[in-house]
C-alpha positions in Angstrom: 29.6 -6.5 62.3 31.8 -5.1 65.4 33.0 -1.8 65.0 31.8 -0.8 61.4 33.4 2.9 61.8 36.8 1.4 61.4 35.9 0.7 57.6 37.4 3.2 55.8 38.6 4.1 52.3 41.3 1.9 52.0 39.6 -0.9 53.7 37.1 -0.6 50.9 39.8 -0.8 48.3 41.1 -3.8 49.7 38.2 -5.8 49.3 37.5 -4.9 46.1 41.1 -5.8 45.0 41.0 -9.1 46.8 37.5 -9.4 44.9 39.1 -8.5 41.4 42.4 -10.7 41.5 41.1 -13.4 43.8 44.7 -13.8 45.4 46.1 -11.6 48.0 49.7 -11.3 46.8 48.1 -10.1 43.3 45.8 -7.3 45.2 48.8 -6.1 47.0 50.5 -5.6 44.0 47.8 -4.0 42.1 47.2 -1.3 45.4 51.1 -0.9 45.4 50.9 -2.3 49.3 53.5 -5.4 50.7 51.9 -8.7 51.2 52.2 -8.1 55.3 50.1 -5.0 54.8 47.3 -7.0 53.1 47.4 -9.9 55.5 46.9 -7.0 58.1 44.1 -5.2 55.9 42.4 -8.4 55.5 42.5 -9.5 59.1 41.2 -5.8 60.2 38.5 -6.6 57.4 37.3 -9.9 58.9 37.2 -8.4 62.7 34.8 -5.7 61.3 32.6 -7.9 59.5 33.0 -10.6 61.9 33.2 -13.2 58.9 36.4 -14.6 57.0 35.0 -12.8 53.8 37.0 -15.1 51.4 37.8 -19.0 51.7 41.1 -19.8 50.1 41.0 -22.4 47.0 43.1 -23.7 44.7 41.5 -21.2 42.1 41.7 -18.4 44.4 40.2 -16.6 47.0 36.0 -17.2 46.9 34.0 -14.6 48.6 31.4 -15.8 51.2 28.0 -14.9 51.2 28.7 -12.1 53.3 31.4 -10.6 51.2 28.9 -11.4 48.2 26.5 -9.3 49.9 28.9 -6.7 50.8 30.6 -5.8 47.5 27.9 -4.3 45.5 27.6 -1.9 48.2 31.2 -1.1 48.6 32.0 -1.1 44.7 29.1 1.9 44.1 30.8 4.0 46.2 34.4 3.9 45.2 35.0 5.4 41.6 36.8 2.9 39.2 40.0 4.5 38.5 40.7 4.5 42.4 40.5 1.0 42.9 43.7 -0.1 41.3 45.4 3.2 40.4 45.3 4.9 43.7 45.0 8.3 42.0 44.6 9.9 45.4 46.6 10.6 48.7 44.8 8.8 51.3 44.1 12.4 52.7 42.4 13.5 49.5 40.7 10.1 49.2 39.5 10.4 52.9 37.8 13.5 51.9 36.0 12.3 48.5 34.7 9.3 50.4 33.7 10.7 53.8 30.0 11.1 52.9 30.1 7.9 51.3 31.3 6.0 53.8 28.8 7.4 56.0 26.4 6.1 54.1 27.4 2.8 53.7 27.6 2.5 57.8 23.9 3.3 57.8 22.8 0.9 55.2 24.8 -1.6 57.2 23.7 -1.1 60.2 20.3 -1.2 58.8 19.3 2.7 58.6 20.4 3.6 62.4 22.1 6.9 62.7 25.6 6.4 63.5 
């Protein structure tokens, strides 16, 4: 993993949305962001985790082994109503998720302090 501290609430939402929709365009629509923004976020996620995370197939995006391991850890830290509806502005979401993100980072780094 490269620079896990770059992971934020929005990027976690993107990862979950792609997994739910298995399609970047539909995930972008659900999160109310542009397709180009979705592509940039996916690129950032791939850089952070040093993995492609999803493989494009005719049936849609298929998660890699690493993505399959990460998703349960991320899902349990984001309330369901935040994933597709984005009910809070980013700064409120940041405050809500700050502690959970820190825990995720520690867990992803094998319990080392950040």
